[in-house]
Structures are given as C-alpha cells and as structure tokens.
N, C-alpha and C positions, 0 to 999 in steps of 0.2 A: 504494500500500500504506500501511497505517497505520504510524506511526512506531514505532521500537523504543525510544522514550523511557523511560528507567528512572525509578523513583520518586525516587531521589536526584538524577538529572539534572533532573527537572522542578522539584523544590523549589529547586535551585540556580538554575535559570533564572528562577523567579518572584522569588527574592531579588535576583538580579543586576539584573534589569530593573525591580525595584520595582513589580511588577504589583499587589501588595497590601502594605499596611503591617502591621507587627507580626508578621513571620514568623520572628523570631529563635528562638523556642521552639515554632514550629509543628510539629504532628504530621501527617504525610501518610500515607494508606494507600490502596491500590488497592481499587476496588469491582468488582463483577461487570460485565462488558461487556454491551452491548446489541446489537441488530441494526445499529445505525447509529453507535455511539459507544463510546468508552472513557472511564471515569470514575475520579476520585480524590476522596476526602474529606479535607479539610484543616481542622484545628481550630486556632483561634488567637483569643486575646482573648475567650473565652467564646462565640464564634460558630462556626458550621459553614459552610464554603465547599465547594461542589461544583465541581470542575474537570472540564470536559468537552471531549474531543478528538473531532472528527467524522471518521469514515472518509471518504476522498475518493471521488469518482466515483459518488455515489448520487443525483445530481440527476435522472436519467432514469427513476426508478422509476415504473411506470404508475399507482400510486395514492398512494404516500407519498414523493414526492421530498423528499430531505433538504436543507433550505435553512438553513444556519447563520445567515445574516444575518437571516432572519425570526425565529429564536429570540431573537437579541440585540435586535431591534426590539420584539418582544412583551414581553420582560422590561423593557425601557426604558419602554414606554408603560404597562404594566399594574401595575407595582409600586406606584405611587402610589394606585391605586384598590383595592388589596387582592386582586388576582387572581394575582399572581406574586411570587416572591421578588425580592430586589434584584439587579440586574445590577451586578457588580463590575468586570468587564473583558471585552473581546472583542479577540482578537489572534490571531496565527499562531504555531504551535509552531515550534521550530527546524527542523523538516522541512517547514514550510509548510502544515500542516494547520490549518483553522479551530479555534479554541478559545473557549469562553466560561466565565466563572466567575460563579456566583450564590451569594449568601450569605443566611443567616437565623439567628435565635436558636432553638434547639431547643425543642420543646414538651415538657411533662411526660410525654406519652404519644403513641405513633404511631397510635393508633386514630382512624379517620375515620368520623364518623357520616354516614349516608346523607342526612339532612336538611341537614347542613352542606355536603355536596357539592352537593346540590340548589341551595343558595343561590349557589354558585359558577356553576352552569349558568345560572341566571337572570341573574346579574350579567353574565356573559360575553355572553349573548344580547342584552343592551342596548347593547353597544359597537359603535357605527357609527363606524369609524375612517376618516377621509378621507386615505388615504395609498396610494400605489402600491407600498409596500414588501411587501405581502402578495399572494400569488397569488390569482386568482379560481378557485374550485373548482366542479365540477358540483353542481347543486342541483335537487331535485325528482326524482320517480321516473323520468321519461322520460330525463333526462340521465344519471342514475345508472346506469340499465340500459344505456344506450349505452356508457358507460365500462366497465362490466363486460364487455360483449360484446367490446370492444377488448382487454381484458386477456386473455381466453381465446384471441384470435387468436395470442397468443404461444406457445401450446402446441397447435398445430393437430392433432397426431397423438395427442393424449391421449384414451384411451377414457373416462377418468373425467370429462373435460370434457363429453363427449357425454352422460353420465349426469346431470351437474349441470345441463346445459341443460334437461333434462326438468322441473326444478324452477323454471325461470325464470318469473317473473311475466310476464303479457302486458301490453302497453301498454294494452289495452282495460280492464284491471282498474282503471286510474287515470283513465280518460277521456282525451280528447285535449287538454284545456285545461291550460295551465300556470298555477298559482296565483301571483298576484302577491304579493310580500312585499319588505320592505326588507332587503337582504343585510347581514349583520353579521359580525363576527369569529368564526370557529369554530376550535376547537382541533384537532379531527379525530382525536385518539387519547385523548380524555378518558375516563378510567376511574379506578378506585381506585388503579391503578398509577401514575397521573400526578398524584395529589393528595399534596401534601407537608404534614405536620403541623409547624407552626411555633408559636412562642409567641404570635404575633399572630393565629393562626388558620390554617385550611387555605389552601394556595396551589397553583396549577397550575404544573407543570414540563413539559419536553419539548415546546417550541413549534415544533420544526423543520418540522412538517407543516402549520402553521396556514395559514388562508386566509380569504377573504371568501366566505361562502356562507350556508346555511340552518341555524339553530340545531337543526333536526331532526337533523342529522348528529351533533351532540354528544350529544343524547339517546340516539340509537341506539347510539353508541359506548359510552356509560356502561352501557347495559344488555346489551351484546354479550358473550355467554359466550366467543366465540372470542377477542376482544381481551383479556379478562381472562386467558384461558388463556395467551396469548402473554406476558403480564406475570407469569406464575407464580402467579395468584390464582384461587381458586375462583369459579365463576359466582355472581352474586347470588341470594340466596333470593327466592322469589316475593313474600314479604311486603315485602322491601326495595324491590323493583321497584314494588309497589303504592303504597308510601309516597311514592316519588319522583314517580310519575305523578299521584297524587291531590293532591299539594301544588304541582305545577308551575302557576304562575299564568297563563301566557299561553295562552289557549284557542285562538287562531289557530295557534300553534305546535303545540299538541296535536292539532288537527284535521289538520294536514299530517302530523304524526307517525303518527297512526292510519291515514292513507291510504297513506303512502309507506314506512313502516317496512320492510316485507318486501323492497322493492327495495334498500335499503341493506344489509340482511343478505345478500341474494343477491350483491351486489357484493363484500362482504367474503369470502364463501365462494369466489367466483371468484378473488379475489386470493390467498387461502390455498392454493388448489389450484395456482395458477401458481407460487407460491413453493415449495411442497412439491416440485413436479416439477423446477423449475429449479435447486433447491439439492441435489437428491438425491445427486449425485456430488461436489459441491464442499464441502458442509457438511451431512453427514447429521444431526447433532443438531438443527440449525435446521429441516431438512426435516421431521423427526419432530414438532417443536413445531408447525409449521404444519399438519401432518396432524391433530394433536389439535384444533387450533383449527377446522379445517375440519369435523370431526365435530360439534363443538359448534354451529357455525352451521347446519349442515344439520339437526340435531335441532330447533333452534329454528324454522327455516323450516317444517319439517313440522308443528310444533305450531301455528304461526300459520295455516298453510293449513287445518288441521283446525278451527280456531276460526272461520274466515271463513264 
C-alpha cells in the first residue's frame, strides 16, 4: 500500500535527512495523484521541486510496468542534453517506497507549442543509450499486436474484448518482414501531459515506463487521443497533428509510423479495455477514465481504417 505520509511529515523528513538544501522556508503542497504515483510540489530558493512517491507493486503491468529506477536513470542521463529536468534525489520514503525529486526554474507560461514538443520527439529519437538500465520494449506492428493479444488474455470472459478483436489489424496488413532500425530510447507515454514548461524550455517528465524501442511509439503516443484523455487533456486538433507530422525530419521513422500506427493504437485500446474491466470494482473512477480513453482510441482506429 502507498504510505500515509503526511505533508508535514514529508517536509520534516526531507529537512532531517538533508535531501535538499535551503528548505528552511520551503512551501510544500500536495498535487493530484496519478495512476502510479503520489506527488508534492515544493518551492524553495526560486525553484520548483516535484517530489514523487511511487505506488508499490506495479512492476507487472502488461504494458506500462512502473520502474522507478528507470525514471531516476533517465533524469540523470537526459538533463544535460535538454530532455529532462534535473534529478535532485532518489531515495526511499520512511515506509520504503521509491521516491524521486526533480527540480526546475518555472517558465513564464505553461503553454507548450506543438513545434517545441516536436523538437523534443526528434531529440529523444536520436538517443542511443548503451546501458542495460532500460527495459527492451516491443517494436514494430507484429510484436505490438502480439503484446496486445496477450493483454486481452487477461480478460478472457469479456464480451467487449470479443468486439474489439473485430477491429484488430491483420498481420498481413504489414507484410511478414520486420523492418530493421536502430533501437533508441523511447518515453512510451509522451504527450502534452508529460511535457513540462521550464525557463530553459520544455522538458519531459514521467520516465517510469521508458525503454529501448522504436521512436514510432512516441509519435503514436503524442498523437493518441486516448492517452491525452487519461492525462485530462483534450485530443489534439487535426491541424496540430499535421504540423507535427509534416515537420518530423526522419523519413525512415515516418515510413514505419505510417505503416505501423494502427497496431499501436489497437494495443492501447486493448490495454484501456483491460484496465477498465479490471478496475471496475476496485477503482470505479479510474475504470471510467479508461473507458473514455478506450472510446477515443476506437474512434481513431475507425477513422484510420476508413482512410486506408
């Protein structure tokens, strides 16, 4: 279970253990929780620090295993190249839950331009990191479809799963060949909800799902209406999508995206259905959120099929 750490107890813990400097006059406030973590915002010395406590036991998620060490590693590696905020600390809470703190100087506005976000996508797609600290994730339509099939086996009695399978792309839609490419670091939940406005420019947060895979996945995520819905953000307007795709410079990635996109969206739809049904009794609000995300992804899949 997540700890019952109070705001005051957390601030006292940070001061006592000198996790951060300059906390004498710091102001700490709780932020909305997410599906995987609990957050606080701490303001001190003109900077903002985000304190993040991970829920335990989420490592076996069939699509998004929560891996706190990966988030710390990503922040450590990527801050120096302008992709992530600064990692300030990684430690355990008094109850033994993993925690990270990242810091930044706030921007004058929280607005994120799609073109700026596109630059982050391109920069991230160029990061070939020679480390075993990041998981290897399925890449390419065939592997993605196989993973989606496996997710649906977790809800074998679901009638809605049977209906969703009717929308499943066929392997023959993609050919039997696997396109060779150099795997790079992928964020895997990259959207406007995971882009942070800082004085130095936009930075990516929420690296707990990151892995080594195909940059196509991050393009799909950024355009996914279901993922944006889960972050409480409206789906992108069509002109914003066009701007991003027209300015993306790597034509090899774009060719794979055009071929494989629908497979990634179908996998996310399968995952949303799995989460909706598995959380229906234990967390009805979350189940409803996944249900809305599922509807958005299915609508997009139907539009993509109509255009094919």
